[in-house]
Every structure is written in structure tokens, then in C-alpha cells.
C-alpha positions as CSV (number, residue, x, y, z in Angstrom):
1,X,-0.2,0.1,0.1
2,X,1.4,3.2,-0.7
3,X,2.3,5.6,2.2
4,X,0.1,8.6,2.6
5,X,0.5,11.6,5.1
6,X,-3.3,11.5,6.4
7,X,-3.4,8.5,8.1
8,X,-6.6,6.5,9.1
9,X,-7.2,4.0,12.0
10,X,-7.4,0.1,11.5
11,X,-10.9,-0.1,11.7
12,X,-11.4,2.6,9.0
13,X,-8.6,0.5,6.9
14,X,-10.7,-2.8,7.6
15,X,-14.1,-0.9,6.4
16,X,-12.6,0.6,3.1
17,X,-11.1,-2.7,2.2
18,X,-14.3,-5.2,3.4
19,X,-16.3,-2.7,1.1
20,X,-14.1,-3.3,-2.1
21,X,-14.1,-6.4,-1.5
22,X,-17.7,-6.9,-1.1
23,X,-18.2,-5.0,-4.5
24,X,-15.6,-7.6,-6.2
25,X,-17.6,-10.2,-5.1
26,X,-21.2,-8.9,-6.2
27,X,-21.8,-5.4,-7.9
28,X,-25.6,-6.4,-8.3
29,X,-25.9,-7.0,-3.8
30,X,-23.7,-3.9,-2.8
31,X,-26.4,-1.5,-1.9
32,X,-25.3,-1.8,1.7
33,X,-21.3,-1.6,0.6
34,X,-22.3,1.6,-1.0
35,X,-24.2,2.9,2.3
36,X,-21.1,2.1,4.0
37,X,-18.7,3.8,2.1
38,X,-20.4,7.0,2.7
39,X,-20.8,6.6,6.3
40,X,-16.7,6.2,6.5
41,X,-15.9,9.0,4.1
42,X,-18.8,11.3,5.7
43,X,-18.3,10.2,9.6
44,X,-20.7,11.6,11.9
45,X,-20.0,15.6,12.6
46,X,-19.5,16.1,8.9
47,X,-21.9,17.4,6.5
48,X,-19.9,16.7,3.3
49,X,-17.4,13.9,2.6
50,X,-14.0,14.4,3.8
51,X,-11.3,14.8,1.0
52,X,-8.5,12.9,3.0
53,X,-10.9,10.0,4.1
54,X,-12.1,9.6,0.3
55,X,-8.6,9.6,-1.0
56,X,-7.0,7.5,1.6
57,X,-10.0,5.2,1.5
58,X,-10.1,4.5,-2.0
59,X,-6.9,3.0,-1.9
60,X,-7.8,0.4,0.6
61,X,-11.1,-0.1,-1.2
62,X,-9.0,-0.8,-4.4
63,X,-7.2,-3.2,-2.7
64,X,-9.7,-5.3,-1.2
65,X,-11.2,-5.3,-4.7
66,X,-8.5,-7.0,-6.5
67,X,-7.8,-9.0,-3.6
68,X,-11.4,-10.0,-3.7
69,X,-11.1,-10.4,-8.0
70,X,-7.5,-12.2,-7.5
71,X,-6.1,-9.7,-9.8
72,X,-2.8,-7.6,-9.4
73,X,-3.7,-4.1,-8.0
74,X,-1.1,-2.8,-10.4
75,X,0.5,-3.6,-13.8
76,X,4.1,-4.6,-14.7
77,X,4.5,-0.6,-15.3
78,X,3.6,0.2,-11.3
79,X,0.4,1.9,-12.7
80,X,-3.0,1.2,-11.5
81,X,-4.9,-2.0,-12.9
82,X,-7.6,-0.5,-15.4
83,X,-9.9,-3.2,-14.2
84,X,-9.7,-1.7,-10.6
85,X,-9.7,1.8,-11.7
86,X,-13.1,1.1,-14.0
87,X,-14.8,-0.7,-11.1
88,X,-14.0,2.2,-8.8
89,X,-15.6,4.3,-10.9
90,X,-18.8,2.3,-11.0
91,X,-18.5,2.1,-7.4
92,X,-18.3,6.1,-7.0
93,X,-21.0,6.5,-9.6
94,X,-23.3,4.4,-7.8
95,X,-22.5,6.5,-4.3
96,X,-23.6,9.6,-6.1
97,X,-26.8,8.2,-7.7
98,X,-28.1,7.0,-4.6
99,X,-27.0,9.7,-1.9
100,X,-25.7,12.3,-4.0
101,X,-22.0,12.4,-2.8
102,X,-19.3,12.8,-5.3
103,X,-15.3,13.3,-4.2
104,X,-15.0,16.9,-2.4
105,X,-12.0,19.1,-4.1
106,X,-8.5,18.9,-2.1
107,X,-9.0,21.7,0.5
108,X,-6.7,24.8,0.4
109,X,-4.5,25.8,3.4
110,X,-7.5,28.4,4.3
111,X,-9.8,25.4,4.2
112,X,-7.6,23.1,6.2
113,X,-7.6,26.0,8.6
114,X,-11.3,26.8,8.8
115,X,-11.8,23.0,9.1
116,X,-9.3,23.1,12.1
117,X,-11.1,25.8,13.6
118,X,-14.3,23.9,13.2
119,X,-13.1,20.9,14.9
120,X,-11.9,22.8,18.1
121,X,-15.2,24.5,18.3
122,X,-16.9,21.2,17.8
123,X,-14.8,19.9,20.6
124,X,-15.2,22.8,23.0
125,X,-19.1,22.4,22.5
126,X,-19.0,18.8,22.9
127,X,-16.9,19.7,26.4
128,X,-19.4,22.3,27.4
129,X,-22.6,20.1,27.0
130,X,-21.5,17.5,29.7
131,X,-21.9,20.1,32.3
132,X,-25.7,20.1,33.7
133,X,-28.5,22.1,32.1
134,X,-29.3,23.7,35.3
135,X,-25.4,25.3,35.4
136,X,-25.3,26.6,32.0
137,X,-29.1,28.2,32.7
138,X,-27.5,30.0,36.1
139,X,-24.9,31.1,34.3
140,X,-27.1,32.7,31.4
141,X,-29.0,34.3,33.8
142,X,-26.1,35.4,35.9
143,X,-24.6,37.0,32.4
144,X,-27.4,39.1,31.5
145,X,-28.3,40.3,35.0
146,X,-25.4,43.0,34.0
147,X,-25.7,43.1,30.6
148,X,-22.3,44.4,28.8
149,X,-21.1,43.8,25.3
150,X,-19.0,41.1,26.7
151,X,-21.0,39.7,28.7
152,X,-23.8,39.3,26.3
153,X,-21.4,37.7,23.6
154,X,-20.3,35.2,26.3
155,X,-24.0,34.4,27.2
156,X,-24.9,33.6,23.5
157,X,-22.0,30.8,23.7
158,X,-23.5,29.4,26.5
159,X,-27.2,29.6,25.5
160,X,-25.8,27.7,22.2
161,X,-24.6,24.9,24.4
162,X,-28.3,25.1,26.0
163,X,-30.1,24.5,22.6
164,X,-27.6,21.8,21.6
165,X,-28.0,20.1,24.5
166,X,-31.8,20.4,24.1
167,X,-31.7,19.2,20.8
168,X,-29.8,16.0,21.7
169,X,-32.2,15.3,24.0
170,X,-35.2,15.8,21.7
171,X,-33.3,13.4,19.4
172,X,-32.6,10.9,22.0
173,X,-36.0,10.4,22.7
174,X,-37.8,10.6,19.3
175,X,-35.2,7.6,18.7
176,X,-36.6,6.2,21.7
177,X,-40.2,6.7,20.2
178,X,-39.5,5.5,16.9
179,X,-37.9,2.1,18.5
180,X,-41.0,1.7,20.7
181,X,-42.9,2.2,17.4
182,X,-41.2,-0.7,16.2
183,X,-41.9,-3.2,18.4
184,X,-45.5,-2.2,19.1
185,X,-45.9,-2.8,15.4
186,X,-44.1,-6.2,15.5
187,X,-46.3,-7.0,18.5
188,X,-49.7,-5.9,17.1
189,X,-48.6,-7.9,14.1
190,X,-48.1,-11.2,15.5
191,X,-51.2,-10.7,17.7
192,X,-54.2,-12.8,17.0
193,X,-56.5,-12.1,20.2
194,X,-59.1,-10.0,19.1
195,X,-59.6,-8.1,23.1
196,X,-56.2,-7.5,22.9
197,X,-56.1,-5.5,19.9
198,X,-59.2,-3.8,20.7
199,X,-57.7,-2.6,24.1
200,X,-54.4,-2.0,22.6
201,X,-56.6,0.3,19.7
202,X,-58.6,2.1,22.8
203,X,-55.3,2.7,24.5
204,X,-53.8,4.3,21.5
205,X,-57.2,6.5,20.4
206,X,-57.1,8.0,24.1
207,X,-60.0,5.4,25.9
208,X,-59.9,6.3,29.5
209,X,-59.8,3.2,31.0
210,X,-60.6,5.2,34.9
211,X,-63.9,6.9,33.5
212,X,-65.0,3.6,31.8
213,X,-64.5,1.7,35.4
């Protein structure tokens, strides 16, 4: 494998390699591999594919594909096997058609600096979100009790942390609700007791058993 300044961890390497091997095994049933690729190049917290992950990950994808097809990755001239190149092109075409993702442009020095700043801001936000919401609310109240340009600016940052925590809590709650909905649907689908189903329907329709006695 050709060396690259950007390094990915062992789990990412295994993921990209396995995706390439899966595509080599069967292109017709590689939808899950396509989805997995998008998650690797656009990890949680990113809004667009990360150039270095795409660039470096593609090398391991190609190695996995070549191994799966039992063909050389490169020719005698050291150039990449054209069969591998075309396969990755077909794969990325599917990625684009299914998820609208294409290889991002190589970031400029300014872009890298901004990305670093965003990463630092995200780390700081994550750290602040660990604080109890009561503590954050109290800080906002304290900062706005004697308003000035500096205290209001700081209060706005703390309020942003509060908003982020509440958004996370709402997401967790909705995830829990969706899980329960799936569980209830499965249980209802396997139930053939008319009375039980009727009772479930009444509960979901807001029937008040305490009034009905």
C-alpha cells in the first residue's frame, strides 16, 4: 500500500477494504457497501465527505477489490490496474446516484485552517455539553443580569450550548419513540387475540379506562 501523509485507523482500513471486496464479490447486491462507504467518508459530525478519508480510503477499497477478484492491483509498469480503476468509477457512480455524494475537492490551506477551527469548536461544544443544564441556565442568568457587550456575547455562547443539549435530548427521545413504535407494530402484527387488539386500539385512541371503570 502506497504511503500517505493522512492516516486512518485500523477499523477504517478494514472497513474500506471490506467494502471493496464486497463490490468485487457482487456488484448487484452491493447497496449496503455503498451506504457503508458514505458513512466512512462522511463520519458523524461532518456535513460533506472528507477529502482525505475519500482519497486514502479509496486506496484500501481498491486493494480490497483487487484481492477479492484475485487480480493484481498494479501492472508491471507500476500503474494501477485499469480493471480496478473502472470498478471504483462504477462504485462512486452508484454512491453519487444513491446519496448525491461525490469526491470533494482537495482542501486549500485556508480550508484546512477553517476545518481545524471547526473541529476545535466542536470539541469545545462537546465538552461544555457535559455540564448540567441547570448550571448553564444559571450562568446565562448571571451574565445577562448585568449586561454588557462582553457578557452578552458570552451568554450567547452558553445559550448555544443549552440549545445543543436540548436538541440532543429531543433526538434521543424521538429515537426512543421510534424504537417503541417498531416494537409495538411487531407485537401487534403477531397478535391474533381480538380483545387484546381492541384494547390496544382504545388506548391508542385515548380511551380513558378510569372513567369507564
